[in-house]
C-alpha positions as YAML, in Angstrom:
chain: A
units: angstrom
residues:
- id: 1
  name: UNK
  ca: [4.54, 37.92, 6.62]
- id: 2
  name: UNK
  ca: [7.60, 38.09, 4.36]
- id: 3
  name: UNK
  ca: [7.69, 36.48, 0.92]
- id: 4
  name: UNK
  ca: [8.96, 32.90, 0.99]
- id: 5
  name: UNK
  ca: [11.19, 31.54, -1.77]
- id: 6
  name: UNK
  ca: [11.34, 27.84, -2.61]
- id: 7
  name: UNK
  ca: [14.17, 26.82, -4.93]
- id: 8
  name: UNK
  ca: [14.20, 23.51, -6.81]
- id: 9
  name: UNK
  ca: [17.71, 22.10, -6.42]
- id: 10
  name: UNK
  ca: [16.79, 18.70, -7.78]
- id: 11
  name: UNK
  ca: [13.59, 17.02, -9.01]
- id: 12
  name: UNK
  ca: [14.67, 13.94, -10.95]
- id: 13
  name: UNK
  ca: [14.08, 10.32, -10.07]
- id: 14
  name: UNK
  ca: [17.67, 9.42, -10.98]
- id: 15
  name: UNK
  ca: [20.96, 11.02, -11.98]
- id: 16
  name: UNK
  ca: [22.21, 11.89, -15.47]
- id: 17
  name: UNK
  ca: [23.35, 14.95, -17.34]
- id: 18
  name: UNK
  ca: [21.41, 17.92, -15.92]
- id: 19
  name: UNK
  ca: [19.39, 15.50, -13.73]
- id: 20
  name: UNK
  ca: [19.55, 16.12, -9.98]
- id: 21
  name: UNK
  ca: [17.70, 14.07, -7.39]
- id: 22
  name: UNK
  ca: [15.16, 15.50, -4.96]
- id: 23
  name: UNK
  ca: [16.00, 18.57, -2.93]
- id: 24
  name: UNK
  ca: [14.28, 21.90, -2.24]
- id: 25
  name: UNK
  ca: [15.68, 24.96, -0.48]
- id: 26
  name: UNK
  ca: [13.21, 27.03, 1.58]
- id: 27
  name: UNK
  ca: [14.65, 30.53, 1.79]
- id: 28
  name: UNK
  ca: [18.21, 30.17, 3.10]
- id: 29
  name: UNK
  ca: [17.91, 28.03, 6.21]
- id: 30
  name: UNK
  ca: [15.72, 24.97, 5.50]
- id: 31
  name: UNK
  ca: [16.50, 22.11, 3.15]
- id: 32
  name: UNK
  ca: [13.82, 19.59, 2.23]
- id: 33
  name: UNK
  ca: [15.50, 16.31, 1.27]
- id: 34
  name: UNK
  ca: [19.20, 16.06, 0.43]
- id: 35
  name: UNK
  ca: [19.43, 14.71, -3.08]
- id: 36
  name: UNK
  ca: [22.27, 15.36, -5.51]
- id: 37
  name: UNK
  ca: [20.97, 18.86, -6.31]
- id: 38
  name: UNK
  ca: [22.51, 20.09, -3.06]
- id: 39
  name: UNK
  ca: [25.94, 19.76, -4.66]
- id: 40
  name: UNK
  ca: [25.21, 22.75, -6.93]
- id: 41
  name: UNK
  ca: [25.00, 25.11, -3.94]
- id: 42
  name: UNK
  ca: [28.02, 27.31, -3.21]
- id: 43
  name: UNK
  ca: [29.60, 26.62, 0.17]
- id: 44
  name: UNK
  ca: [28.41, 30.04, 1.38]
- id: 45
  name: UNK
  ca: [24.80, 28.96, 0.86]
- id: 46
  name: UNK
  ca: [25.34, 25.43, 2.09]
- id: 47
  name: UNK
  ca: [26.62, 26.62, 5.45]
- id: 48
  name: UNK
  ca: [23.50, 28.74, 6.00]
- id: 49
  name: UNK
  ca: [21.27, 25.64, 6.12]
- id: 50
  name: UNK
  ca: [20.19, 25.07, 9.74]
- id: 51
  name: UNK
  ca: [17.48, 22.45, 9.24]
- id: 52
  name: UNK
  ca: [17.08, 19.42, 6.98]
- id: 53
  name: UNK
  ca: [13.65, 17.79, 6.61]
- id: 54
  name: UNK
  ca: [13.80, 14.25, 5.22]
- id: 55
  name: UNK
  ca: [10.86, 12.47, 3.62]
- id: 56
  name: UNK
  ca: [12.48, 9.03, 3.91]
- id: 57
  name: UNK
  ca: [15.76, 7.13, 3.94]
- id: 58
  name: UNK
  ca: [16.26, 6.22, 0.26]
- id: 59
  name: UNK
  ca: [19.64, 7.16, -1.17]
- id: 60
  name: UNK
  ca: [18.38, 9.61, -3.80]
- id: 61
  name: UNK
  ca: [16.92, 11.72, -0.97]
- id: 62
  name: UNK
  ca: [19.80, 11.55, 1.54]
- id: 63
  name: UNK
  ca: [22.96, 11.13, -0.54]
- id: 64
  name: UNK
  ca: [24.17, 14.74, -0.16]
- id: 65
  name: UNK
  ca: [23.78, 14.84, 3.63]
- id: 66
  name: UNK
  ca: [27.11, 13.26, 4.66]
- id: 67
  name: UNK
  ca: [29.02, 15.04, 1.88]
- id: 68
  name: UNK
  ca: [27.45, 18.40, 2.70]
- id: 69
  name: UNK
  ca: [28.41, 18.05, 6.36]
- id: 70
  name: UNK
  ca: [31.99, 17.29, 5.39]
- id: 71
  name: UNK
  ca: [32.12, 20.19, 2.91]
- id: 72
  name: UNK
  ca: [31.20, 22.84, 5.48]
- id: 73
  name: UNK
  ca: [32.64, 21.20, 8.61]
- id: 74
  name: UNK
  ca: [35.08, 24.03, 9.20]
- id: 75
  name: UNK
  ca: [32.46, 26.74, 8.73]
- id: 76
  name: UNK
  ca: [29.54, 25.64, 10.89]
- id: 77
  name: UNK
  ca: [29.03, 27.11, 14.36]
- id: 78
  name: UNK
  ca: [25.99, 24.99, 15.24]
- id: 79
  name: UNK
  ca: [25.00, 21.41, 14.35]
- id: 80
  name: UNK
  ca: [22.77, 20.80, 11.36]
- id: 81
  name: UNK
  ca: [19.40, 19.70, 12.72]
- id: 82
  name: UNK
  ca: [17.93, 16.77, 10.77]
- id: 83
  name: UNK
  ca: [14.18, 16.22, 11.21]
- id: 84
  name: UNK
  ca: [12.95, 12.79, 10.14]
- id: 85
  name: UNK
  ca: [10.86, 9.79, 11.13]
- id: 86
  name: UNK
  ca: [12.48, 7.59, 13.81]
- id: 87
  name: UNK
  ca: [12.90, 4.81, 11.21]
- id: 88
  name: UNK
  ca: [14.70, 7.20, 8.88]
- id: 89
  name: UNK
  ca: [17.04, 8.34, 11.65]
- id: 90
  name: UNK
  ca: [17.72, 4.72, 12.58]
- id: 91
  name: UNK
  ca: [18.58, 3.95, 8.93]
- id: 92
  name: UNK
  ca: [20.97, 6.91, 8.74]
- id: 93
  name: UNK
  ca: [22.74, 5.85, 11.92]
- id: 94
  name: UNK
  ca: [22.98, 2.19, 10.92]
- id: 95
  name: UNK
  ca: [23.87, 2.50, 7.25]
- id: 96
  name: UNK
  ca: [25.60, 5.86, 6.69]
- id: 97
  name: UNK
  ca: [26.89, 7.44, 9.90]
- id: 98
  name: UNK
  ca: [28.31, 4.15, 11.13]
- id: 99
  name: UNK
  ca: [32.07, 4.84, 10.92]
- id: 100
  name: UNK
  ca: [32.24, 2.40, 8.00]
- id: 101
  name: UNK
  ca: [30.40, 4.13, 5.17]
- id: 102
  name: UNK
  ca: [30.94, 7.58, 6.74]
- id: 103
  name: UNK
  ca: [32.12, 9.00, 10.08]
- id: 104
  name: UNK
  ca: [29.49, 9.39, 12.77]
- id: 105
  name: UNK
  ca: [29.03, 13.15, 12.63]
- id: 106
  name: UNK
  ca: [26.49, 12.95, 15.46]
- id: 107
  name: UNK
  ca: [29.38, 12.53, 17.91]
- id: 108
  name: UNK
  ca: [32.22, 14.42, 16.23]
- id: 109
  name: UNK
  ca: [34.08, 16.58, 16.75]
- id: 110
  name: UNK
  ca: [32.52, 15.79, 20.16]
- id: 111
  name: UNK
  ca: [29.22, 14.44, 21.52]
- id: 112
  name: UNK
  ca: [28.66, 17.85, 23.14]
- id: 113
  name: UNK
  ca: [29.28, 19.76, 19.88]
- id: 114
  name: UNK
  ca: [28.45, 17.41, 17.00]
- id: 115
  name: UNK
  ca: [28.15, 18.28, 13.33]
- id: 116
  name: UNK
  ca: [24.60, 16.90, 13.13]
- id: 117
  name: UNK
  ca: [21.70, 16.36, 15.52]
- id: 118
  name: UNK
  ca: [18.74, 14.08, 14.78]
- id: 119
  name: UNK
  ca: [15.23, 15.14, 15.76]
- id: 120
  name: UNK
  ca: [12.38, 12.60, 15.38]
- id: 121
  name: UNK
  ca: [9.09, 13.72, 13.84]
- id: 122
  name: UNK
  ca: [5.69, 12.09, 13.36]
- id: 123
  name: UNK
  ca: [2.77, 12.42, 10.98]
- id: 124
  name: UNK
  ca: [0.44, 15.24, 12.00]
- id: 125
  name: UNK
  ca: [3.13, 17.17, 13.83]
- id: 126
  name: UNK
  ca: [3.50, 20.87, 13.04]
- id: 127
  name: UNK
  ca: [7.08, 22.09, 13.23]
- id: 128
  name: UNK
  ca: [8.20, 25.69, 13.61]
- id: 129
  name: UNK
  ca: [11.63, 26.05, 12.03]
- id: 130
  name: UNK
  ca: [13.34, 29.36, 11.26]
- id: 131
  name: UNK
  ca: [9.97, 31.07, 11.71]
- id: 132
  name: UNK
  ca: [8.15, 28.75, 9.29]
- id: 133
  name: UNK
  ca: [5.33, 26.36, 10.11]
- id: 134
  name: UNK
  ca: [5.64, 22.96, 8.42]
- id: 135
  name: UNK
  ca: [3.17, 20.10, 8.86]
- id: 136
  name: UNK
  ca: [4.22, 16.47, 8.51]
- id: 137
  name: UNK
  ca: [1.91, 14.60, 6.11]
- id: 138
  name: UNK
  ca: [1.44, 10.86, 5.52]
- id: 139
  name: UNK
  ca: [3.06, 9.06, 2.59]
- id: 140
  name: UNK
  ca: [2.81, 5.45, 1.41]
- id: 141
  name: UNK
  ca: [6.15, 4.05, 0.25]
- id: 142
  name: UNK
  ca: [8.32, 0.94, 0.59]
- id: 143
  name: UNK
  ca: [9.96, 2.40, 3.70]
- id: 144
  name: UNK
  ca: [8.43, 4.70, 6.34]
- id: 145
  name: UNK
  ca: [7.95, 8.04, 4.60]
- id: 146
  name: UNK
  ca: [6.24, 11.40, 4.89]
- id: 147
  name: UNK
  ca: [5.36, 14.47, 2.88]
- id: 148
  name: UNK
  ca: [5.33, 18.08, 4.04]
- id: 149
  name: UNK
  ca: [3.00, 21.10, 3.94]
- id: 150
  name: UNK
  ca: [4.80, 24.42, 4.27]
- id: 151
  name: UNK
  ca: [2.65, 27.35, 5.37]
- id: 152
  name: UNK
  ca: [3.21, 30.41, 3.16]
- id: 153
  name: UNK
  ca: [1.46, 33.81, 2.98]
- id: 154
  name: UNK
  ca: [-0.51, 32.51, -0.05]
- id: 155
  name: UNK
  ca: [-1.48, 29.12, 1.34]
- id: 156
  name: UNK
  ca: [0.39, 25.83, 1.66]
- id: 157
  name: UNK
  ca: [3.19, 24.57, -0.54]
- id: 158
  name: UNK
  ca: [2.73, 20.80, -0.33]
- id: 159
  name: UNK
  ca: [5.15, 18.03, -1.29]
- id: 160
  name: UNK
  ca: [3.85, 14.46, -1.40]
- id: 161
  name: UNK
  ca: [7.26, 12.85, -1.06]
- id: 162
  name: UNK
  ca: [7.65, 9.43, -2.65]
- id: 163
  name: UNK
  ca: [4.27, 7.78, -2.45]
- id: 164
  name: UNK
  ca: [1.71, 5.64, -4.19]
- id: 165
  name: UNK
  ca: [-2.03, 5.57, -3.40]
- id: 166
  name: UNK
  ca: [-2.47, 7.61, -0.24]
- id: 167
  name: UNK
  ca: [-6.06, 8.31, 0.95]
- id: 168
  name: UNK
  ca: [-4.94, 9.83, 4.26]
- id: 169
  name: UNK
  ca: [-2.84, 12.40, 2.42]
- id: 170
  name: UNK
  ca: [-5.78, 13.60, 0.32]
- id: 171
  name: UNK
  ca: [-8.10, 13.67, 3.32]
- id: 172
  name: UNK
  ca: [-5.76, 16.16, 4.99]
- id: 173
  name: UNK
  ca: [-5.07, 18.08, 1.79]
- id: 174
  name: UNK
  ca: [-8.76, 18.81, 1.27]
- id: 175
  name: UNK
  ca: [-8.65, 20.75, 4.55]
- id: 176
  name: UNK
  ca: [-5.73, 22.99, 3.54]
- id: 177
  name: UNK
  ca: [-5.66, 26.10, 1.35]
- id: 178
  name: UNK
  ca: [-3.22, 25.21, -1.43]
- id: 179
  name: UNK
  ca: [-0.67, 27.52, -3.02]
- id: 180
  name: UNK
  ca: [1.13, 24.70, -4.86]
- id: 181
  name: UNK
  ca: [1.15, 20.92, -4.86]
- id: 182
  name: UNK
  ca: [4.31, 19.05, -5.84]
- id: 183
  name: UNK
  ca: [3.52, 15.41, -6.57]
- id: 184
  name: UNK
  ca: [5.73, 12.62, -7.75]
- id: 185
  name: UNK
  ca: [5.28, 10.89, -11.13]
- id: 186
  name: UNK
  ca: [8.08, 8.37, -11.42]
- id: 187
  name: UNK
  ca: [7.20, 5.70, -13.98]
- id: 188
  name: UNK
  ca: [5.35, 5.53, -17.29]
- id: 189
  name: UNK
  ca: [2.34, 3.32, -17.83]
- id: 190
  name: UNK
  ca: [4.47, 0.60, -19.43]
- id: 191
  name: UNK
  ca: [6.23, 0.29, -16.06]
- id: 192
  name: UNK
  ca: [3.03, 0.36, -13.99]
- id: 193
  name: UNK
  ca: [3.79, -3.00, -12.35]
- id: 194
  name: UNK
  ca: [7.18, -1.70, -11.23]
- id: 195
  name: UNK
  ca: [5.56, 1.51, -10.03]
- id: 196
  name: UNK
  ca: [3.16, -0.48, -7.86]
- id: 197
  name: UNK
  ca: [5.86, -2.73, -6.38]
- id: 198
  name: UNK
  ca: [8.14, 0.24, -5.63]
- id: 199
  name: UNK
  ca: [5.23, 2.37, -4.33]
- id: 200
  name: UNK
  ca: [5.48, 5.13, -6.92]
- id: 201
  name: UNK
  ca: [2.95, 6.77, -9.21]
- id: 202
  name: UNK
  ca: [2.34, 6.20, -12.92]
- id: 203
  name: UNK
  ca: [-0.02, 8.40, -15.00]
- id: 204
  name: UNK
  ca: [-3.24, 6.42, -14.52]
- id: 205
  name: UNK
  ca: [-2.77, 6.21, -10.76]
- id: 206
  name: UNK
  ca: [-1.81, 9.89, -10.70]
- id: 207
  name: UNK
  ca: [-5.16, 10.66, -12.34]
- id: 208
  name: UNK
  ca: [-6.97, 8.62, -9.69]
- id: 209
  name: UNK
  ca: [-5.08, 10.37, -6.90]
- id: 210
  name: UNK
  ca: [-5.67, 13.90, -8.23]
- id: 211
  name: UNK
  ca: [-9.39, 13.11, -8.52]
- id: 212
  name: UNK
  ca: [-9.44, 12.88, -4.70]
- id: 213
  name: UNK
  ca: [-8.86, 16.62, -4.43]
- id: 214
  name: UNK
  ca: [-12.61, 16.85, -5.17]
- id: 215
  name: UNK
  ca: [-12.59, 20.62, -4.83]
- id: 216
  name: UNK
  ca: [-11.83, 23.60, -7.03]
- id: 217
  name: UNK
  ca: [-8.24, 24.71, -6.65]
- id: 218
  name: UNK
  ca: [-7.75, 28.25, -5.47]
- id: 219
  name: UNK
  ca: [-6.76, 30.84, -8.03]
- id: 220
  name: UNK
  ca: [-3.10, 30.63, -8.93]
- id: 221
  name: UNK
  ca: [-2.53, 27.17, -7.46]
- id: 222
  name: UNK
  ca: [-0.47, 24.89, -9.67]
- id: 223
  name: UNK
  ca: [0.52, 21.22, -9.54]
- id: 224
  name: UNK
  ca: [4.16, 20.41, -10.20]
- id: 225
  name: UNK
  ca: [5.24, 16.94, -11.34]
- id: 226
  name: UNK
  ca: [8.52, 15.66, -9.96]
- id: 227
  name: UNK
  ca: [10.75, 12.59, -9.46]
- id: 228
  name: UNK
  ca: [10.46, 11.36, -13.05]
- id: 229
  name: UNK
  ca: [13.02, 8.84, -14.28]
- id: 230
  name: UNK
  ca: [15.19, 10.44, -17.01]
- id: 231
  name: UNK
  ca: [14.59, 7.54, -19.43]
- id: 232
  name: UNK
  ca: [10.83, 7.92, -18.97]
- id: 233
  name: UNK
  ca: [10.46, 11.68, -19.43]
- id: 234
  name: UNK
  ca: [9.37, 11.77, -23.08]
- id: 235
  name: UNK
  ca: [6.93, 8.89, -22.66]
- id: 236
  name: UNK
  ca: [5.51, 10.37, -19.47]
- id: 237
  name: UNK
  ca: [4.83, 13.68, -21.21]
- id: 238
  name: UNK
  ca: [2.95, 11.83, -23.96]
- id: 239
  name: UNK
  ca: [0.96, 9.69, -21.52]
- id: 240
  name: UNK
  ca: [-0.05, 12.63, -19.34]
- id: 241
  name: UNK
  ca: [-1.20, 14.49, -22.44]
- id: 242
  name: UNK
  ca: [-3.10, 11.45, -23.74]
- id: 243
  name: UNK
  ca: [-4.99, 11.17, -20.44]
- id: 244
  name: UNK
  ca: [-5.98, 14.84, -20.72]
- id: 245
  name: UNK
  ca: [-4.56, 15.63, -17.29]
- id: 246
  name: UNK
  ca: [-3.11, 18.94, -18.44]
- id: 247
  name: UNK
  ca: [-6.61, 20.03, -19.49]
- id: 248
  name: UNK
  ca: [-8.15, 19.00, -16.15]
- id: 249
  name: UNK
  ca: [-5.48, 20.33, -13.81]
- id: 250
  name: UNK
  ca: [-2.95, 23.20, -13.81]
- id: 251
  name: UNK
  ca: [-0.01, 20.80, -14.28]
- id: 252
  name: UNK
  ca: [3.57, 21.65, -15.07]
- id: 253
  name: UNK
  ca: [6.90, 19.79, -14.91]
- id: 254
  name: UNK
  ca: [9.40, 20.83, -12.28]
- id: 255
  name: UNK
  ca: [12.92, 21.74, -13.38]
- id: 256
  name: UNK
  ca: [16.08, 22.21, -11.35]
- id: 257
  name: UNK
  ca: [16.79, 25.89, -10.83]
- id: 258
  name: UNK
  ca: [13.17, 27.04, -10.66]
- id: 259
  name: UNK
  ca: [12.33, 29.49, -7.87]
- id: 260
  name: UNK
  ca: [8.80, 29.96, -6.58]
- id: 261
  name: UNK
  ca: [7.73, 32.90, -4.45]
- id: 262
  name: UNK
  ca: [4.81, 32.87, -2.05]
...
């Protein structure tokens, strides 16, 4: 099996200088979430994307989708295939591709040859896209949401998506060989009430969630923290260190531009 490359296009919980919202590029042809980081891709790379996997419908994860379609409209030969929960697809149709916020690219330039096609997915489903196997994992958020497990030659690269406490996710994760886990950490402890209401993680809940791994991680596996709010970064670093999480787990902080090979 060939080496797989996963590039971090965006991993911030909000925008700001050098802050790009969630998006990962799997080799050349699969995009996972369409945050603002997609805008840094050259058009030649953008047009090579055949599949987009969406975790959920929130703007920081879908904002680049309509703009990306418009940017490469004259270059694409086939529709971009968007794989998402039915509720996410419904939200995109109702609130973005509605001919008010943005043209309905699912029927133009024609219904027979549209710019985008929507493909519903469900938790537990295993997709085969561009030769890669990707499992849909459960997430617990304010809107219907999922995570993803991407099979690589070294194990699974797993992304939690936006989520809070999620027992079903950890139950499945304990059954998978892990190459890397990417888990969100959005708010600091001082904003723990907001984290709970918005179904995001703060450091103490992150510690409780990671404890559910309840198994030794395989050699070389690391845990990347993502989706942090730019105003919270310094405090989050201090709180994670104070909890001793970096001593218990192979944690690191994701940065836009990082490339991981598996």
